[in-house]
C-alpha positions in Angstrom: -0.2 -0.1 -0.4 1.5 3.8 -0.7 0.0 6.3 1.7 0.0 9.8 0.4 -0.1 12.9 2.4 -1.0 16.1 1.2 2.6 18.5 0.9 0.6 22.0 0.6 -1.0 23.2 3.5 -1.4 22.9 7.2 -4.5 20.5 7.1 -3.9 16.7 6.8 -5.9 15.6 3.8 -7.8 12.4 4.0 -6.1 8.8 4.2 -6.1 7.4 0.8 -5.1 4.4 0.2 -3.9 2.6 -3.7 -2.6 -0.6 -4.3 0.0 -1.2 -7.2 0.4 -4.6 -8.3 4.2 -4.8 -8.4 5.9 -7.9 -7.5 8.5 -7.2 -4.9 10.9 -9.3 -7.0 11.1 -7.3 -10.4 10.5 -3.5 -11.2 10.8 -0.1 -9.3 8.9 2.9 -9.3 10.5 6.2 -9.5 9.9 9.2 -7.5 7.3 11.7 -9.4 5.3 14.1 -8.6 1.4 14.3 -9.7 -1.9 16.5 -9.4 -5.3 15.5 -10.2 -7.6 16.4 -12.4 -11.1 16.7 -12.0 -11.6 13.0 -12.7 -9.3 12.1 -9.8 -6.8 10.8 -12.7 -3.1 11.7 -11.6 -1.2 13.9 -13.6 2.6 14.0 -13.8 3.9 17.8 -12.8 7.4 16.7 -14.7 5.6 17.4 -17.7 3.9 14.0 -19.1 0.7 12.8 -18.5 1.0 9.3 -17.5 0.1 7.6 -14.0 2.8 5.8 -12.7 6.2 5.0 -13.4 7.4 1.1 -13.4 10.1 -1.1 -14.8 9.5 -3.4 -18.0 7.0 -6.0 -17.2 4.4 -4.3 -15.6 3.4 -1.3 -17.5 -0.3 -1.8 -18.7 -1.2 -2.9 -15.3 -3.5 -0.6 -13.2 -4.2 0.4 -9.5 -7.1 1.4 -7.6 -7.9 4.7 -6.6 -11.0 6.9 -5.2 -11.7 10.4 -6.2 -9.6 13.0 -5.2 -11.9 15.2 -3.0 -10.2 18.5 -4.1 -8.6 19.1 -7.7 -6.0 21.6 -6.3 -4.6 19.6 -4.0 -1.0 17.9 -4.6 0.4 14.8 -3.6 3.7 13.0 -3.8 3.7 9.5 -4.6 6.3 7.5 -2.3 8.9 5.6 -3.5 8.3 1.8 -3.4 11.2 -0.9 -4.4 12.9 1.9 -5.6 16.6 1.3 -6.9 19.3 3.6 -6.6 20.6 5.1 -9.9 24.4 4.2 -10.5 26.7 7.4 -11.9 27.6 6.4 -15.3 31.1 7.5 -17.2 28.5 10.3 -19.3 27.2 11.4 -15.9 29.7 11.5 -12.9 28.4 12.8 -9.7 28.4 16.4 -9.3 29.7 17.0 -12.8 27.9 20.1 -13.6 29.4 21.4 -10.4 33.0 20.9 -12.3 32.5 22.6 -15.2 33.6 26.1 -15.1 30.9 29.0 -16.4 32.1 29.6 -20.2 33.6 32.6 -20.8 31.3 35.2 -22.1 32.4 38.7 -24.4 31.7 40.7 -21.2 34.8 38.4 -19.8 36.8 39.5 -22.9 35.9 43.1 -22.8 36.8 43.4 -19.2 39.8 42.0 -19.7 40.7 44.1 -22.5 39.2 47.3 -21.0 36.6 47.9 -23.6 33.2 47.9 -24.2 31.8 44.6 -25.5 30.2 46.4 -28.8 33.9 46.9 -29.5 34.8 43.3 -28.8 31.8 42.5 -31.3 33.0 44.9 -33.7 36.5 43.1 -33.8 34.7 39.9 -34.2 32.6 41.0 -36.9 33.9 44.0 -38.6 37.9 44.3 -37.8 38.4 46.8 -40.7 36.6 49.5 -38.2 38.4 49.0 -35.4 42.1 50.5 -34.7 44.9 48.0 -35.1 46.1 48.7 -31.4 42.3 48.0 -30.0 42.3 44.8 -32.3 45.2 43.4 -31.0 44.1 44.0 -27.4 40.8 42.4 -27.7 42.8 39.6 -30.1 44.9 39.0 -26.8 42.2 38.7 -24.5 40.2 36.1 -26.5 43.3 34.4 -26.7 44.4 34.7 -22.9 40.7 33.4 -22.1 39.9 31.0 -24.5 36.8 32.8 -25.6 34.9 31.2 -28.9 32.7 33.9 -30.3 28.9 32.6 -31.2 28.7 33.2 -34.6 25.3 31.5 -35.4 23.8 33.6 -32.7 25.5 36.9 -34.0 24.3 36.0 -37.5 21.0 35.5 -36.8 20.9 38.8 -34.9 22.7 40.5 -37.7 21.3 38.9 -40.7 25.1 38.3 -41.5 26.8 34.6 -41.7 30.3 36.5 -42.1 30.7 33.4 -44.6 31.4 33.1 -48.0 31.0 30.4 -50.3 33.4 29.3 -53.1 33.0 26.9 -56.0 35.7 25.5 -58.0 35.8 22.5 -60.0 39.3 20.9 -58.2 42.1 21.9 -56.0 44.2 19.5 -57.5 45.3 21.9 -60.7 48.1 24.4 -59.3 45.8 27.1 -61.0 42.7 26.5 -59.1 44.8 26.2 -55.9 46.5 29.7 -56.3 43.0 31.1 -56.6 41.6 29.5 -53.9 44.9 30.3 -51.7 44.8 34.5 -52.4 40.8 34.2 -52.3 41.0 33.1 -48.9 43.7 35.0 -47.2 42.3 38.0 -48.2 38.4 37.5 -47.3 39.8 36.0 -43.9 41.8 39.4 -43.4 38.4 41.4 -43.8 36.5 38.7 -41.1 35.0 36.5 -43.3 35.7 32.6 -43.6 35.4 30.5 -46.6 33.5 27.7 -47.3 35.0 25.4 -50.1 32.9 23.3 -52.3 34.8 21.1 -55.3 31.8 20.6 -58.0 34.4 18.9 -60.4 34.1 18.4 -63.9 31.3 16.3 -64.6 27.5 17.1 -65.6 26.0 17.4 -62.2 22.9 19.0 -60.9 23.9 22.2 -60.3 20.5 23.3 -58.7 21.3 20.4 -55.8 24.8 21.6 -55.2 23.5 25.4 -55.3 20.6 25.2 -53.2 22.8 23.2 -50.5 25.3 26.1 -50.4 22.9 28.8 -50.3 20.9 27.0 -47.9 23.8 28.0 -45.5 22.9 31.4 -46.1 26.4 32.6 -47.1 27.1 36.5 -47.2 28.2 36.2 -51.3 29.3 33.4 -53.9 32.4 33.1 -55.7 31.6 30.6 -58.8 34.1 29.3 -61.7 32.6 29.6 -64.9 29.3 30.9 -66.0 27.2 28.2 -67.4 24.6 27.0 -65.3 20.9 25.3 -65.9 17.9 27.9 -65.6 16.9 26.5 -62.9 20.0 27.1 -61.1 20.6 30.9 -62.7 17.4 31.8 -61.5 18.1 30.5 -57.7 21.2 32.5 -58.0 19.6 36.1 -59.2 16.8 35.4 -56.4 19.4 34.7 -54.0 20.1 38.8 -54.2 23.9 38.0 -52.5 26.7 39.5 -54.3 27.9 37.2 -56.7 31.3 37.0 -58.8 32.2 34.7 -61.6 35.6 33.7 -62.3 37.7 32.0 -65.1 35.4 32.9 -67.9 33.3 35.3 -69.8 29.9 36.1 -69.6 27.4 38.3 -71.8 24.8 38.2 -69.3 26.8 38.2 -66.0 24.6 37.5 -62.8 26.6 40.6 -61.1 30.2 40.4 -61.2 32.8 38.7 -63.5 36.6 38.6 -63.2 38.0 36.2 -66.5 39.0 35.5 -69.8 38.0 34.3 -73.2 39.3 30.6 -73.7 38.6 30.9 -77.4 40.6 33.9 -77.7 43.5 32.0 -75.7 43.2 29.0 -78.2 42.9 31.4 -81.1 46.3 33.1 -79.8 48.2 30.0 -79.5 47.1 28.8 -83.5 49.0 32.3 -84.2 51.7 31.6 -82.3 52.2 28.5 -83.7 51.6 30.1 -87.5 54.2 32.8 -86.6 56.9 30.1 -86.4 56.2 28.4 -89.8 53.7 25.4 -88.7 51.0 24.4 -91.0 50.0 21.1 -89.4 48.4 21.2 -85.9 46.6 19.0 -83.4 44.7 18.9 -79.8 44.6 17.1 -77.0 42.1 18.4 -74.3 40.5 17.5 -71.3 36.1 17.5 -71.6 35.4 20.4 -69.4 33.9 23.0 -71.0 36.6 25.7 -71.0 39.3 23.5 -72.1 37.1 22.5 -75.2 36.6 26.2 -75.8 40.3 26.7 -75.8 40.6 23.7 -78.4 37.9 25.2 -80.0 39.7 28.2 -80.5 42.6 26.6 -81.4 41.4 24.6 -84.5 39.2 27.5 -86.0 42.0 30.0 -86.0 44.5 27.1 -87.4 42.0 26.4 -90.2 41.2 29.8 -91.3 44.5 30.5 -91.9 44.9 27.4 -94.1 46.3 24.9 -91.8 45.7 21.6 -91.3 44.3 20.0 -88.3 45.1 16.6 -88.3 43.8 15.4 -84.9 41.4 16.4 -82.0 41.9 14.3 -78.7 39.3 14.9 -75.9 40.2 13.2 -72.3 38.3 12.9 -69.1 38.6 15.8 -67.2 40.6 16.7 -65.5 44.1 16.2 -67.9 46.7 14.3 -66.4 49.8 13.0 -67.5 49.2 9.6 -68.1 46.4 11.5 -70.6 49.2 13.3 -72.5 51.4 10.2 -72.7 48.3 8.3 -74.2 47.4 11.1 -76.2 50.8 11.5 -77.9 51.2 7.6 -78.4 47.8 7.7 -80.2 49.0 10.6 -82.4 52.6 8.7 -83.6 50.8 8.0 -86.7 50.7 11.6 -88.1 53.7 12.4 -87.2 55.9 11.8 -90.0 55.5 15.4 -90.7 56.0 18.6 -88.4 53.3 19.0 -86.4 52.1 22.0 -83.7 50.4 20.5 -80.7 48.0 22.5 -78.1 47.4 20.6 -75.0 44.6 22.2 -72.6 46.9 21.8 -69.4 50.5 21.5 -68.4 50.3 18.3 -66.9 48.8 17.2 -70.3 51.7 18.7 -71.9 54.2 17.6 -69.9 52.7 13.7 -70.4 53.2 13.9 -74.0 57.0 15.6 -73.9 57.7 12.4 -71.5 55.9 9.6 -74.6 57.8 11.9 -77.0 61.0 11.4 -75.5 60.3 7.5 -75.0 59.2 6.9 -78.7 62.5 9.1 -80.2 60.4 11.9 -81.4 62.6 14.8 -81.8 61.1 18.2 -80.0 60.8 20.7 -81.0 62.1 20.1 -84.8 59.2 17.3 -85.4 56.8 18.1 -82.8 56.1 21.4 -81.0 54.2 21.4 -77.8 52.4 24.2 -76.0 50.2 23.8 -72.7 48.3 26.1 -70.3 48.5 27.1 -66.7 52.2 27.8 -66.6 52.9 25.0 -63.9 55.8 25.2 -62.0 56.7 21.9 -63.7 56.5 23.9 -66.9 59.9 25.8 -66.4 62.0 22.8 -64.8 61.0 20.3 -67.2 63.4 19.2 -69.9 62.8 20.4 -72.1 61.0 23.1 -70.8 57.4 23.8 -71.9 56.1 26.8 -73.6 52.6 27.7 -71.6 50.1 30.3 -71.5 50.0 32.0 -68.1 47.0 33.5 -66.5 47.4 35.5 -63.2 45.4 32.6 -60.9 46.5 34.7 -57.8 45.7 38.0 -58.9 42.2 36.5 -60.1 41.8 35.2 -56.5 42.4 38.5 -54.8 40.7 40.8 -57.4 37.5 38.6 -56.9 38.0 38.9 -52.6 38.0 42.7 -53.3 35.1 43.2 -55.6 33.2 41.2 -53.3 34.1 42.9 -50.0 32.8 46.3 -52.2 29.8 45.1 -52.6 29.2 43.8 -49.1 30.4 46.9 -47.7 27.1 48.6 -49.8 28.9 49.9 -52.6 27.4 50.1 -56.0 28.5 48.2 -58.8 31.4 49.4 -60.9 32.4 49.2 -64.5 35.4 47.4 -63.4 33.5 44.5 -61.5 33.5 43.0 -65.6 37.2 42.6 -65.8 39.3 40.5 -68.5 42.2 39.2 -67.2 45.5 39.1 -68.9 47.2 36.1 -70.4 50.3 35.7 -72.2 51.7 33.0 -74.2 55.4 32.3 -72.4 58.2 30.9 -74.7 60.2 27.8 -73.5 62.5 25.1 -75.3 59.1 22.8 -76.4 58.3 24.9 -79.5 
């Protein structure tokens, strides 16, 4: 039997007895606070509408009770067959008491001798705070181990202080340089960069953009300018600054910092024509920008009266192995002098490696030009003629354009920027 006594008030309530058919050998009732409703049923004061707590095996059993005489009276259910809760590794005794209180922004402000608002400015808009104050606040943050709640700050200001960047790969030095320069510039201004690798395959760009925009970035960097209609509409409706790099567009979303890939190919063809070549071949990766360089090359060569003897396409991104296999396929056509344009320096390196293995004379019988001006191009033997595009400067220019827009400035004419490129002549031609 369980005796229930009144908790509130000085007058004792009428004694009521409740029988719980819980076998002594199994189960235990846990402590809980209850109040009766108008029908006399118990309501758990701790939150849920249940009648009693019991161990497995006794659920569904009923107990007898008499109607509670006053719905305002409270009672505490006595403990029957109580089994003490043993501490676990995840909940050690008095664990909460051993944890120090988290460091607050007011603690940092007191340590640095500034107002909390100044600490907030150092975290969110460091360009608006003097270097001396910034250094003092940063020293306090480091010393106290303060971690700002960026989510809460973003919700209050509607700014995430995060910028998303989409590039096809960082395996190639040309994109690695862009990402590094862009990230460093944005970080100095107080922004972090969320990097997404899109690859070269035909994927659903709407899924990618929806996932990134769902994180509410303040701005977006995109590589290229070819999107599905749905993805384009999504980018426009996001109403955030967008910079497209590494390409040109007749209908830019916002800002463009890039170059014309077909023009690159055409100028390489003119370069070869000026050195007496009249037979041409291309070895390109399958991505749209590499294919555009190849088309520009073959069209300019054919327009000038040259013969295009081979156009090979390999899976993107271009690799050294693809360059070697491409040169092997070209061997039957190398009975005469030929100029080969590769869509990357890696493919050019592979082609020259295979030419050396096959005993093909360079540049007398085979002249090779790559793209990207990778480090290995200058160090190879023979050194590789290549097209240089300022990737690092592209990353910095993209960051500058976004930061101006994020600061509230209007769009400028220079936000549609053509990145210069140049052919670096070396021993392979």
